C-alpha positions in Angstrom: 85.1 106.8 124.9 84.3 109.9 127.3 81.4 112.3 125.6 84.7 115.2 125.1 86.5 112.9 123.0 83.4 112.5 120.8 80.6 109.9 120.4 79.7 109.2 117.9 76.0 107.3 117.2 74.6 106.4 114.1 71.0 106.1 113.1 69.6 104.8 109.7 66.0 105.6 108.6 65.6 103.0 105.9 62.2 102.6 103.9 60.7 104.5 101.3 60.9 108.1 102.7 59.4 109.4 98.9 62.3 112.5 98.9 61.7 112.6 96.0 62.8 109.2 94.6 60.9 107.4 91.5 59.6 104.1 93.3 59.4 101.9 96.3 62.0 99.2 97.5 64.0 96.1 95.8 63.6 97.6 92.3 67.1 99.5 92.1 65.9 103.2 91.6 66.9 104.2 95.0 64.3 104.2 97.3 64.7 101.6 100.3 68.7 102.2 99.9 69.1 105.7 99.8 68.3 106.8 103.2 68.4 109.5 106.0 71.2 109.4 108.3 71.6 110.9 111.2 75.7 111.1 113.4 75.0 112.8 116.8 78.8 113.8 117.8 79.1 116.0 120.9 82.7 117.5 119.8 81.3 118.2 116.1 79.3 121.6 115.6 75.7 120.3 114.0 75.5 120.7 110.0 74.3 119.5 107.0 76.5 117.5 104.4 74.7 115.8 100.9 78.2 113.1 100.8 77.8 110.0 99.5 78.1 107.5 102.1 76.8 103.8 103.1 76.4 101.3 106.3 79.6 99.7 104.6 81.4 102.7 106.2 80.3 102.2 109.6 83.1 99.9 110.5 86.3 101.4 109.1 84.7 105.2 110.4 84.8 103.9 114.0 87.8 101.7 113.6 89.4 104.9 112.7 88.0 107.3 115.3 88.9 104.6 117.9 92.6 104.6 116.5 92.6 100.5 116.2 93.6 98.3 113.0 90.9 97.0 110.9 90.3 93.5 110.3 92.7 91.9 107.4 90.2 91.2 105.5 88.5 92.9 102.0 86.6 95.7 103.3 84.7 97.6 100.7 83.8 100.5 103.1 85.8 104.1 103.8 86.5 106.1 106.8 83.7 108.8 106.5 85.9 111.1 109.1 86.7 113.8 106.9 83.0 114.2 106.3 81.8 113.9 109.8 84.3 116.4 110.9 84.0 119.3 108.3 87.6 118.4 107.2 86.9 117.2 103.7 84.9 115.2 101.1 83.8 111.5 101.5 86.3 108.9 100.2 82.9 107.2 98.6 82.2 107.9 95.1 80.7 104.6 94.0 78.2 102.4 94.9 77.1 99.8 93.1 73.3 98.4 93.5 71.7 94.7 93.6 68.4 93.4 93.4 67.1 91.1 96.1 68.3 87.7 95.0 72.0 88.6 93.4 73.8 86.1 90.8 76.9 86.6 89.0 75.3 86.6 85.5 73.8 90.1 86.1 75.9 91.5 88.5 74.8 94.6 89.7 71.6 96.6 88.6 72.4 99.8 88.8 76.4 102.1 89.3 76.3 104.9 90.9 79.1 107.0 90.3 78.9 110.7 92.3 76.0 112.3 91.4 75.7 110.4 88.4 73.5 106.6 88.5 73.6 104.1 85.2 71.0 101.4 85.2 71.7 98.1 83.2 68.8 96.4 84.5 65.6 97.5 85.7 62.7 95.6 87.0 59.8 95.7 88.4 58.5 95.4 92.5 55.7 94.5 94.1 56.7 96.6 97.3 56.1 99.2 94.1 53.0 98.7 93.1 51.6 101.7 95.3 53.8 104.3 92.9 52.1 105.8 89.9 54.8 104.4 87.7 53.8 101.5 86.4 57.1 100.6 85.1 58.0 100.0 88.8 55.1 97.5 89.6 56.1 93.8 90.4 54.5 92.5 87.0 57.3 94.2 84.8 59.7 92.0 83.8 63.4 91.9 84.1 64.6 94.6 81.3 67.7 95.2 80.4 69.0 99.0 79.1 72.1 98.5 76.2 73.6 101.3 76.4 72.1 101.6 80.2 69.8 104.7 81.3 72.0 107.3 83.1 70.2 109.9 85.3 71.7 112.8 87.4 70.5 112.3 90.9 71.2 115.9 91.9 68.5 117.6 89.5 67.0 114.5 88.8 66.3 112.9 92.1 63.1 110.9 90.9 65.4 109.8 87.3 62.5 110.7 84.9 65.1 111.9 82.4 67.5 109.9 80.9 70.7 111.9 79.4 71.6 109.1 77.1 68.1 110.0 75.0 68.3 113.8 75.8 71.6 115.1 76.3 74.2 112.2 74.9 77.1 115.0 74.6 81.1 114.4 75.5 80.0 114.9 78.7 77.4 112.3 79.0 80.1 109.7 77.1 82.7 110.3 79.4 80.4 109.7 82.7 79.4 106.4 80.8 82.8 105.5 80.4 83.7 106.1 83.8 81.1 104.3 85.2 81.4 101.2 83.4 85.1 101.3 84.2 83.7 101.4 87.5 81.8 98.6 87.3 84.1 95.9 85.1 87.0 96.7 88.5 84.3 96.5 91.0 83.1 92.6 89.4 86.9 91.9 88.9 87.4 91.6 93.2 83.7 90.6 93.6 83.6 87.5 95.2 79.5 85.6 95.6 79.7 84.0 99.1 77.7 80.9 100.2 74.1 82.4 100.9 73.5 82.5 104.3 69.3 82.3 104.1 70.0 79.4 101.6 71.6 77.4 104.4 67.9 77.1 106.3 67.4 76.8 110.2 69.8 75.6 112.9 67.5 75.4 116.0 70.6 75.5 117.6 71.6 79.0 117.1 68.1 80.2 118.0 67.7 82.4 121.2 64.4 80.7 122.2 64.9 76.7 122.8 61.5 76.6 122.0 60.4 78.8 119.5 56.8 78.4 119.3 55.7 78.7 122.8 53.5 81.2 124.3 54.5 84.1 126.5 57.8 85.0 125.1 60.4 85.5 127.0 59.3 83.7 130.2 58.7 80.6 127.6 62.1 80.1 126.7 63.5 78.5 129.4 65.7 75.3 128.4 66.3 73.0 131.3 
């Protein structure tokens, strides 16, 4: 695609950015999931947006920009063209947070709806042992929350103030009701696929036919 038509390059900056989030990675509090994203497009004036987006949205967005058709499979992404070109808001309003080893019994540990985020389960992670919050450390066991913890990420990105405990008025109760509905709808259509990691290693798929050789890549010559 020529530059004047709008070449799009998306760069993600994953990891623990400490941008006000509560903890490190792998525990559902957002760090490692909530990342900066830089989109470069020569036909668009530079700007900043705080709209909700996901790497799940890259394929639908690029497909729409190319005028192509999406594959005939269920996708969880949205076309973010309105956000990129400043013509509208993000169609994505929800995000579902799973632990590193998800299962159907527990489902998503947390659900985000707009600026609100509800935690149904929390669990510590050893990746968060350097953070000051003891509840995020690796020895903290899996803890269910009924009702779920609820946070306003715009005013409280560190997730310190549970709205259910501090401001459980009609608005908060309505948000909890809507999040519960979104969670139920998502779980109804969610299908767990076979674990690709659980299949183990297949030497035939390795890029180097002698995986333990040195020095790479020159030693990877196959006869």
